[in-house]
C-alpha positions as CSV (number, residue, x, y, z in Angstrom):
1,M,45.2,116.8,108.3
2,A,48.1,117.1,105.9
3,P,48.6,113.9,103.8
4,T,51.4,111.8,105.1
5,M,54.3,112.2,102.7
6,P,56.6,109.2,102.2
7,P,60.1,109.7,103.6
8,P,62.6,110.9,100.9
9,P,64.9,108.2,99.6
10,P,68.3,108.1,101.3
11,P,71.1,109.7,99.3
12,L,73.4,107.2,97.6
13,P,76.7,106.8,99.4
14,P,79.7,108.1,97.6
15,A,81.1,104.6,97.3
16,V,78.4,103.8,94.7
17,I,80.4,105.1,91.7
18,N,80.9,103.4,88.4
19,T,84.5,102.4,88.7
20,T,84.6,101.1,85.2
21,A,84.1,104.5,83.8
22,P,87.2,106.4,82.8
23,P,88.2,109.3,85.0
24,P,86.9,112.7,83.9
25,H,89.2,114.4,81.4
26,V,91.3,117.2,82.9
27,P,91.6,120.2,80.5
28,G,95.1,120.3,79.2
29,A,96.0,116.8,80.1
30,P,96.5,114.1,77.5
31,W,93.6,111.7,76.9
32,P,94.1,108.3,78.6
33,P,94.7,105.5,76.2
34,M,91.7,103.3,75.3
35,A,91.5,100.2,77.4
36,P,92.0,97.0,75.3
37,P,89.1,94.5,75.4
38,P,89.5,91.6,78.0
39,G,91.8,88.9,76.8
40,L,94.0,91.3,74.8
41,L,95.5,93.1,77.7
42,G,99.0,94.1,76.9
43,V,98.8,93.1,73.3
44,S,97.7,96.3,71.7
45,L,99.5,98.7,74.1
46,V,102.8,96.9,74.6
47,P,105.0,96.7,71.5
48,P,106.4,93.3,70.6
49,P,109.8,92.5,72.2
50,A,112.8,93.2,70.0
51,P,114.4,90.1,68.5
52,T,117.4,89.0,70.6
53,Y,120.6,89.1,68.6
54,P,123.7,87.4,69.8
55,P,125.9,89.7,71.9
56,P,128.5,91.6,69.8
57,I,131.9,90.1,69.6
58,P,134.3,92.2,71.6
59,P,137.2,93.7,69.6
60,P,140.5,91.8,69.8
61,P,143.0,93.4,72.2
62,S,145.0,96.0,70.3
63,T,148.6,95.0,69.5
64,H,149.6,98.6,69.1
65,H,151.3,99.9,72.2
66,T,151.5,103.6,72.7
67,L,154.1,103.2,75.5
68,P,157.7,102.4,74.6
């Protein structure tokens, strides 16, 4: 009698994928930016907002008329 072999382990479903790993690099495509550590999201990638200056003063209406 042939020895009874244990059944092979079932294949892993495709859903078991490390979602935290970056996607594979496509040749010719730019490398994705490094993900910032938790807690600093948006700090190292987003530049600081520009200072808000007061709106420019509109020029006064011209007193020079080109029409007679």
